[in-house]
C-alpha positions in Angstrom: 70.6 170.7 63.6 70.2 174.2 62.4 72.3 177.0 64.0 72.0 180.7 63.2 73.5 183.8 64.8 70.8 185.9 66.5 70.5 189.2 64.6 70.4 192.6 66.4 67.7 195.2 65.8 68.1 197.5 62.8 67.2 200.4 65.0 64.2 201.1 62.8 60.9 199.6 64.0 59.5 199.5 60.5 62.4 197.4 59.3 62.3 195.1 62.3 58.6 194.4 61.8 59.1 193.6 58.2 62.0 191.3 59.1 59.8 189.4 61.6 57.0 189.1 59.1 59.4 187.9 56.4 60.8 185.2 58.7 57.3 184.0 59.5 56.3 184.0 55.8 59.4 182.0 54.8 58.7 179.4 57.5 55.2 179.0 56.2 56.5 178.5 52.7 55.6 181.9 51.2 59.0 182.9 49.9 57.6 185.4 47.5 56.1 187.4 50.4 59.3 187.1 52.3 61.4 188.4 49.4 59.0 191.3 48.9 59.1 192.3 52.6 62.9 192.0 52.6 63.3 194.1 49.5 61.2 196.8 51.3 63.5 196.4 54.4 66.8 196.9 52.6 65.4 200.0 51.0 64.6 201.3 54.5 67.9 200.2 56.1 70.4 199.5 53.3 73.3 198.9 55.7 71.5 196.2 57.8 73.3 192.9 57.1 70.7 190.5 58.5 68.2 191.9 56.0 70.4 191.1 53.0 71.0 187.6 54.3 67.3 186.9 54.7 66.6 188.5 51.3 69.2 186.1 49.8 67.6 183.2 51.5 64.1 184.1 50.3 65.3 184.6 46.7 67.1 181.3 46.8 63.8 179.6 47.9 62.3 181.1 44.8 65.1 179.6 42.7 66.4 183.1 41.9 70.1 182.2 42.1 71.3 185.5 40.6 69.1 187.5 43.0 70.2 185.5 46.0 73.9 185.8 45.1 73.5 189.6 44.7 72.0 189.9 48.1 74.6 187.7 49.8 77.4 189.6 48.1 76.0 192.8 49.4 75.9 191.3 52.9 79.6 190.3 52.6 80.5 193.7 51.3 78.9 195.4 54.3 80.5 193.0 56.7 83.8 191.5 55.4 84.3 189.6 58.7 81.0 187.8 57.7 79.6 187.2 61.2 76.3 186.1 59.7 77.7 183.6 57.2 77.1 185.0 53.7 80.3 183.3 52.6 79.2 179.7 53.3 75.9 180.4 51.5 77.8 181.7 48.5 80.0 178.7 48.5 76.9 176.4 48.6 75.8 178.2 45.4 79.2 177.5 43.8 80.0 181.2 43.8 82.8 181.3 46.3 85.6 178.9 47.3 84.5 176.1 49.6 87.7 176.4 51.6 87.8 179.4 53.8 84.0 180.0 53.4 83.6 180.1 57.2 85.4 183.0 58.9 86.6 182.8 62.5 84.1 185.6 63.2 81.2 183.5 61.9 82.1 180.4 63.9 82.8 182.5 67.1 79.5 184.3 66.9 77.7 181.1 66.1 78.9 179.4 69.3 78.8 182.5 71.5 75.1 182.6 70.6 74.6 178.9 71.0 76.5 178.4 74.3 73.6 178.9 76.7 71.6 176.0 75.2 74.4 173.9 73.8 74.6 171.0 76.3 70.8 170.5 76.6 70.2 170.8 72.9 73.0 168.4 72.0 72.3 165.7 74.6 68.5 165.9 74.9 67.4 167.0 71.4 70.1 165.6 69.2 71.1 162.5 71.1 74.7 163.6 70.8 77.3 160.8 71.6 80.5 162.2 70.1 82.6 162.0 73.3 81.5 158.4 74.1 82.3 157.2 70.5 85.7 158.9 70.6 86.6 157.4 74.0 85.6 153.9 72.8 87.7 154.3 69.7 90.7 155.6 71.7 90.4 152.8 74.2 90.4 150.2 71.4 93.3 151.8 69.6 95.4 152.2 72.8 94.8 148.6 73.9 95.4 147.0 70.6 98.3 148.9 69.1 100.2 151.2 71.4 100.8 149.0 74.4 100.0 151.9 76.7 97.4 151.9 79.4 94.2 153.8 79.1 95.5 156.9 80.9 97.3 159.7 79.2 99.8 162.2 80.6 98.9 165.2 78.5 95.5 165.5 76.7 94.5 168.4 74.4 90.8 169.0 73.7 90.7 170.9 70.4 87.5 173.0 70.1 86.4 172.1 73.6 83.1 173.9 73.5 81.4 173.8 76.8 83.5 170.9 78.0 81.5 167.8 77.1 84.6 166.0 75.8 86.6 167.2 78.8 84.1 165.7 81.2 84.2 162.4 79.4 88.0 162.2 79.3 89.0 163.8 82.6 89.4 160.5 84.5 91.9 159.3 81.9 94.0 162.5 81.8 96.8 163.6 84.1 96.8 167.0 82.5 93.9 168.3 80.4 94.0 171.5 78.3 91.4 172.8 75.9 90.8 175.6 73.4 87.8 177.1 71.6 87.2 180.1 69.3 84.2 181.1 71.4 84.9 183.0 74.7 81.4 182.2 75.9 81.9 178.5 75.3 85.3 178.6 77.1 83.7 180.2 80.1 81.0 177.5 80.2 83.9 174.9 80.1 85.8 176.7 82.8 82.8 176.6 85.1 82.8 172.8 85.0 86.3 172.7 86.6 87.5 169.7 84.6 90.4 171.4 82.7 93.8 172.3 84.0 94.2 175.0 81.3 91.9 176.7 78.8 92.5 179.1 76.0 90.4 181.2 73.6 92.1 180.4 70.4 91.7 178.7 67.0 93.1 175.2 66.6 96.3 176.1 64.7 97.2 179.0 67.1 96.6 176.7 70.1 98.7 173.8 68.6 101.5 176.1 67.5 101.9 177.3 71.1 102.4 173.7 72.3 105.9 172.2 72.6 106.9 169.6 70.0 106.3 166.0 71.0 104.5 167.1 74.2 101.0 165.4 74.1 100.0 161.8 73.9 96.3 162.3 73.1 94.6 165.0 71.0 90.8 165.0 70.7 88.5 166.9 68.4 84.8 166.1 68.9 82.7 167.5 66.0 85.1 170.4 65.5 86.7 169.7 62.1 83.3 170.1 60.5 84.0 173.9 60.7 87.5 173.7 59.3 87.4 172.2 55.7 91.0 171.6 54.5 92.8 169.6 57.2 96.4 169.5 55.9 97.6 172.2 58.3 95.7 170.8 61.3 97.2 167.3 60.7 100.7 168.7 60.3 100.3 170.7 63.6 99.0 167.6 65.3 101.9 165.5 64.1 104.4 168.1 65.5 102.8 168.1 68.9 102.2 164.3 69.3 104.6 162.0 71.1 105.7 158.8 69.4 102.7 156.5 69.4 100.5 159.4 70.6 96.9 159.4 69.4 94.8 161.9 67.5 91.1 161.0 67.7 88.4 163.0 66.0 84.9 162.9 64.5 83.8 164.3 61.2 80.7 164.2 59.0 80.7 162.0 55.9 80.1 163.4 52.4 77.5 162.1 50.0 78.1 159.4 47.4 81.2 160.0 45.3 82.8 162.4 47.8 85.2 160.1 49.5 88.4 161.6 48.1 87.6 165.2 49.0 85.7 167.4 51.4 82.5 169.4 50.8 80.3 172.0 52.4 76.9 170.5 53.2 73.4 172.0 53.3 73.8 172.2 57.1 76.7 174.6 56.6 79.2 172.1 57.9 82.1 170.4 56.1 82.0 166.7 55.4 85.2 164.8 54.8 85.6 161.6 52.8 87.5 158.6 54.1 90.0 158.7 51.2 90.7 162.3 51.8 91.3 161.7 55.5 93.7 158.8 54.7 95.6 160.9 52.2 96.0 163.9 54.4 97.1 161.8 57.4 99.8 160.0 55.3 101.0 163.4 54.0 101.4 164.6 57.6 103.3 161.4 58.8 100.3 160.0 60.6 99.1 156.5 60.4 95.4 155.5 60.5 94.7 153.1 63.4 90.9 153.1 62.8 88.4 154.8 60.6 84.9 153.8 61.3 81.5 154.9 60.1 79.3 156.3 62.9 76.7 159.0 63.5 77.5 161.3 66.5 74.1 163.0 66.5 70.6 163.3 64.9 69.4 166.0 62.6 65.6 166.3 62.3 65.3 162.8 63.8 67.7 161.1 61.4 71.3 160.0 62.1 74.0 162.3 60.5 76.5 160.0 58.7 80.1 160.5 59.9 83.5 159.0 60.7 85.2 158.3 64.0 89.0 158.4 63.3 92.1 157.6 65.3 95.5 158.5 63.9 98.9 157.9 65.5 102.3 159.4 65.1 104.3 156.3 64.2 107.8 157.9 63.8 
């Protein structure tokens, strides 16, 4: 699954045409032509960030790491909020810290742009099943260990998107609240009328506004792949959860040898190792009820390795 923020016109038709030709050349495997066209483009409109991003991409396809890094750094200099994601690309090159590589502005723009086709793309094209897997894991954990029924008094849907998780859990929730960084996503979720409350907010801001020991189920379906370091999120979740409350989430799994850490993958998403997740949970005072390998979606027809995790506040 490849997401990209749609770029705006440069305001110069010559530059826009070169950009379009360069994109087509890159897709056809002619990175040299793409790089040449984009070098011409940045000379015409040196302040146009999309041109520097595409120039960096083309240079990287030519194995010109130094040239790619220079172009991406110029994009980041021109737009420190990094709406188009120069930071994650630099992190993939090992030239910027992995943690914090994705800015809120980047994630917000990504999903504002994606919102209109989000549900159809996930469910039809990518065979997305994150909400179903999470509910199955929650039901097993609730039945086996907490002694509670399968209904929850207060449920928080972290990174709710367009409300796919909310639709799945609504029948089990007496009160359902959600948050997302993307205002457009939140409006899509609001239109479904399944939430009692919605907020445009990042996860930590949203959780910090909740009362202590106030929720008995927290859900995060394919959201933590945009966070990286999870220590603060786990601590905030532990503060909000009731005794024996559940925190269920999905993440992507790293490659071989990455189980004790997290990494930024080629798809510009973070992947978290099982050892890392267990260590961060323990540090936050959360116990692992289940940690299972599962794929929530396909990417280019292949399952994306991941984990479905259920934690609980045991004290």
